[in-house]
C-alpha positions in Angstrom: 0.0 0.0 0.0 1.2 3.5 -0.8 0.4 7.0 0.2 0.1 9.4 -2.8 0.0 13.2 -2.8 -1.8 14.7 -5.8 -1.1 18.4 -6.5 -2.8 20.8 -8.9 -1.7 19.2 -12.2 -2.6 15.8 -13.4 -0.2 13.1 -12.3 0.2 9.6 -13.7 0.6 7.0 -11.0 1.6 3.5 -12.0 0.2 0.7 -9.9 2.7 -1.2 -7.8 1.9 -4.5 -6.0 3.6 -6.0 -3.0 3.0 -9.8 -2.6 3.8 -11.8 0.4 5.1 -15.4 0.3 2.5 -18.0 1.3 2.7 -21.7 1.5 5.9 -21.9 -0.6 4.3 -20.4 -3.7 3.7 -16.7 -4.5 2.6 -15.5 -7.9 3.3 -12.0 -9.1 0.8 -11.2 -11.7 2.8 -8.2 -12.8 -0.2 -6.0 -12.4 2.1 -2.9 -12.1 3.1 -3.5 -15.8 -0.4 -3.8 -17.1 -2.5 -1.4 -15.0 -2.3 2.3 -14.1 -4.2 4.7 -11.9 -4.1 8.4 -12.7 -5.9 11.7 -12.4 -7.1 14.1 -15.0 -8.2 17.7 -14.4 -11.4 18.9 -16.1 -12.2 22.6 -16.6 -9.7 23.6 -13.9 -11.9 22.8 -10.9 -12.9 19.2 -11.4 -10.8 16.1 -11.1 -11.3 12.6 -12.4 -9.6 9.5 -11.0 -9.2 7.0 -13.9 -7.8 3.5 -14.4 -6.4 1.4 -17.3 -6.7 -2.4 -17.2 -4.8 -4.2 -19.9 -5.7 -7.7 -18.6 -8.3 -9.8 -20.4 -10.3 -10.2 -17.2 -11.6 -7.8 -14.6 -9.5 -6.4 -11.8 -10.8 -5.3 -8.4 -9.6 -2.0 -6.9 -10.0 -0.9 -3.2 -9.3 2.8 -2.3 -9.1 4.5 1.1 -9.4 8.2 0.5 -8.4 11.3 2.5 -9.4 14.5 0.7 -8.8 18.1 1.2 -10.6 20.9 -0.8 -12.3 18.2 -2.8 -15.8 16.9 -2.7 -17.8 14.3 -4.7 -17.8 11.2 -2.5 -19.6 10.9 0.8 -17.4 7.8 1.8 -13.7 7.4 2.5 -13.5 3.9 1.1 -14.3 3.0 -2.5 -14.3 -0.4 -4.3 -14.5 -0.6 -8.0 -14.3 -3.4 -10.6 -12.1 -2.5 -13.5 -13.4 -3.9 -16.7 -11.1 -6.0 -18.9 -9.0 -4.4 -21.6 -10.3 -0.9 -21.1 -8.5 2.4 -20.7 -9.8 5.6 -19.0 -12.4 3.9 -16.8 -13.6 6.6 -14.4 -13.2 5.4 -10.8 -14.2 8.7 -9.0 -15.2 12.3 -9.7 -14.1 15.2 -7.5 -14.8 19.0 -7.5 -12.8 21.7 -5.8 -14.6 23.3 -2.9 -12.5 26.5 -3.4 -11.2 26.8 -7.0 -8.5 29.2 -6.0 -6.9 26.9 -3.3 -4.7 23.9 -3.6 -6.3 20.5 -3.3 -5.0 17.3 -1.9 -6.0 13.6 -2.4 -4.2 11.1 -0.2 -5.1 7.5 -0.6 -4.1 3.9 0.1 -5.1 1.1 -2.2 -5.2 -2.6 -3.0 -5.8 -4.2 -6.4 -6.3 -7.9 -7.2 -6.8 -10.0 -10.3 -10.5 -10.9 -10.7 -13.9 -9.7 -9.4 -14.2 -9.8 -5.7 -18.0 -9.3 -5.9 -18.6 -12.8 -7.5 -19.9 -15.7 -5.4 -18.1 -19.0 -5.9 -20.0 -22.1 -6.8 -18.7 -24.4 -4.0 -20.6 -27.4 -5.4 -18.8 -27.4 -8.7 -16.9 -30.6 -9.4 -13.5 -30.2 -11.0 -11.9 -32.6 -13.6 -8.3 -33.7 -13.0 -5.8 -31.4 -14.7 -4.5 -34.1 -17.0 -5.8 -36.5 -19.6 -8.4 -39.1 -18.6 -6.1 -42.0 -19.6 -3.3 -40.6 -17.5 -2.5 -41.3 -13.8 -0.1 -39.5 -11.5 0.8 -39.9 -7.9 -0.5 -37.3 -5.5 2.7 -36.1 -3.8 1.1 -33.5 -1.6 -2.6 -32.6 -0.9 -4.4 -30.0 1.2 -2.7 -29.2 4.4 0.5 -31.0 3.3 3.4 -30.5 5.7 6.0 -29.5 3.2 4.4 -26.4 1.7 0.6 -26.7 1.8 0.1 -25.9 5.5 -3.3 -24.2 5.9 -3.9 -24.3 2.1 -6.1 -26.2 -0.3 -3.8 -27.3 -3.1 -2.7 -30.5 -4.9 0.7 -31.5 -6.2 0.7 -34.2 -8.9 4.1 -35.9 -9.5 4.1 -35.4 -13.3 7.3 -35.8 -15.4 8.5 -32.6 -17.2 6.7 -32.2 -20.4 3.5 -34.0 -19.4 0.3 -32.7 -20.9 -1.7 -30.4 -18.6 -5.4 -29.9 -19.3 -8.1 -27.4 -18.1 -9.9 -28.6 -15.0 -12.9 -26.4 -15.8 -14.2 -24.1 -18.6 -12.9 -20.5 -18.4 -11.0 -17.6 -19.8 -7.2 -17.5 -19.7 -6.4 -14.7 -17.3 -2.6 -14.8 -17.0 0.2 -16.6 -18.7 3.9 -16.6 -17.6 6.2 -19.3 -18.8 9.5 -17.4 -19.2 11.3 -19.0 -16.3 13.6 -22.0 -16.6 15.1 -22.5 -13.1 13.7 -24.7 -10.3 14.9 -25.8 -6.9 14.2 -25.5 -3.1 15.7 -21.9 -2.9 13.7 -19.0 -1.5 14.6 -16.7 -4.3 12.6 -19.0 -6.7 9.3 -18.7 -4.8 7.7 -16.3 -7.2 9.5 -17.6 -10.3 7.3 -20.6 -11.1 5.8 -20.6 -14.5 2.0 -20.4 -14.3 -1.3 -20.3 -16.2 -4.3 -18.8 -14.4 -7.8 -19.4 -15.7 -10.9 -17.4 -14.6 -14.1 -19.4 -14.2 -17.7 -18.2 -14.6 -18.2 -17.9 -10.8 -15.2 -15.6 -10.4 -12.8 -18.2 -9.1 -9.3 -18.6 -10.6 -7.4 -21.9 -11.1 -3.6 -21.7 -11.0 -1.6 -24.3 -12.8 2.0 -23.9 -11.5 5.6 -25.0 -12.1 5.1 -25.4 -15.9 7.9 -25.8 -18.4 9.6 -22.9 -19.9 7.6 -21.7 -22.9 5.2 -24.5 -22.0 2.0 -22.6 -22.5 -0.3 -23.8 -25.3 -2.8 -21.0 -24.8 -2.8 -17.2 -24.7 -4.4 -14.6 -22.4 -8.0 -14.0 -23.4 -8.5 -17.5 -24.9 -11.6 -19.4 -24.0 -10.8 -22.9 -22.9 -13.0 -26.0 -22.2 -12.7 -28.7 -19.6 -10.1 -31.3 -20.8 -8.5 -29.0 -23.3 -4.7 -29.2 -23.5 -3.3 -25.9 -22.1 0.3 -26.5 -21.1 3.2 -28.8 -20.5 4.2 -29.5 -16.9 7.7 -28.7 -15.5 9.8 -28.1 -12.5 10.2 -24.3 -12.3 10.2 -22.1 -9.3 10.3 -23.3 -5.7 10.2 -27.1 -6.2 12.1 -30.2 -5.2 10.9 -32.3 -8.1 8.9 -32.2 -11.3 5.2 -31.8 -10.5 2.1 -29.8 -11.2 0.7 -27.6 -8.4 -3.1 -27.0 -8.8 -5.2 -24.7 -6.7 -8.5 -22.7 -7.0 -8.7 -19.3 -5.3 -11.3 -16.6 -4.8 -10.3 -13.0 -5.5 -10.1 -11.2 -2.2 -8.7 -8.0 -0.8 -7.3 -9.9 2.2 -3.5 -9.3 1.9 -2.5 -11.8 4.5 -3.1 -15.0 2.5 -4.8 -16.5 -0.5 -8.5 -17.3 -0.2 -8.5 -20.9 -1.3 -11.6 -22.8 -2.4 -12.1 -26.2 -0.8 -13.3 -27.7 -4.0 -14.2 -31.3 -4.9 -13.1 -33.5 -7.9 -15.6 -35.1 -10.3 -14.1 -38.5 -9.5 -12.8 -40.0 -6.2 -9.6 -38.1 -5.5 -7.5 -41.2 -4.7 -9.1 -43.6 -7.2 -6.2 -43.2 -9.6 -3.7 -41.3 -7.5 -1.5 -42.5 -4.7 -2.2 -40.6 -1.5 0.5 -38.6 0.1 1.0 -40.7 3.2 2.0 -43.7 1.0 4.6 -41.8 -1.0 8.3 -42.0 -0.4 10.5 -38.9 -0.5 12.4 -40.1 -3.6 10.8 -38.9 -6.8 7.7 -37.6 -5.0 7.8 -34.3 -6.8 7.1 -32.4 -3.7 7.2 -28.6 -3.7 
């Protein structure tokens, strides 16, 4: 969060995001490179607060305002959904109380990928994120002691280059497969290749640790359940080749992810070896 001082003239303010490390995996969606928040003066005594969103999906913006010599909002906190691929969306309008005096607009803010106003469908059943005829050991499940403490995530011990498929219909929200390093080193925590897919109920599935250049889809693509989307890998904070899969709900809570405790459309251990029966060697744990 930042404190910004806006003086008389319009000032362009680029959005910067601070992400904390959680459960061994942190994803920087590079929102600062794709979004900006800025002001524009109108007729000398009016001020517009605008935002640009260059993502293919909505973003949610939360503002905490402290105004001086400006009026237009009766509240000090404002939440707004930024529509996808739109520039110049008006977030707030202000008017000077005294046109001849300086004005000030201090604010703190948070911004997240997705629409926080959506209600998740907690009864939806997810397909496995690999082909029906395939079978991979489950090296770590929800609450796993290595890196899934207090989280709902699944690690499938998949060899590098294994096909990864969409677990649910959706729109590709984010793709980053430029990294090639992997290992149990803290500096690699937010350097895992990932594809994120937005679902109709606002939840987002993250497919993590993919191969370098292993994406077979682009941001904005519509995908169907079972569609091939990527090749698995061993990038980022990882002790072996595997696919990390999780479903999260967009939230302004900066302390942790808001995981969805989802269910699979088939018994979770019917074709996957449970974590307690795995040996450390070749487990693909993260």
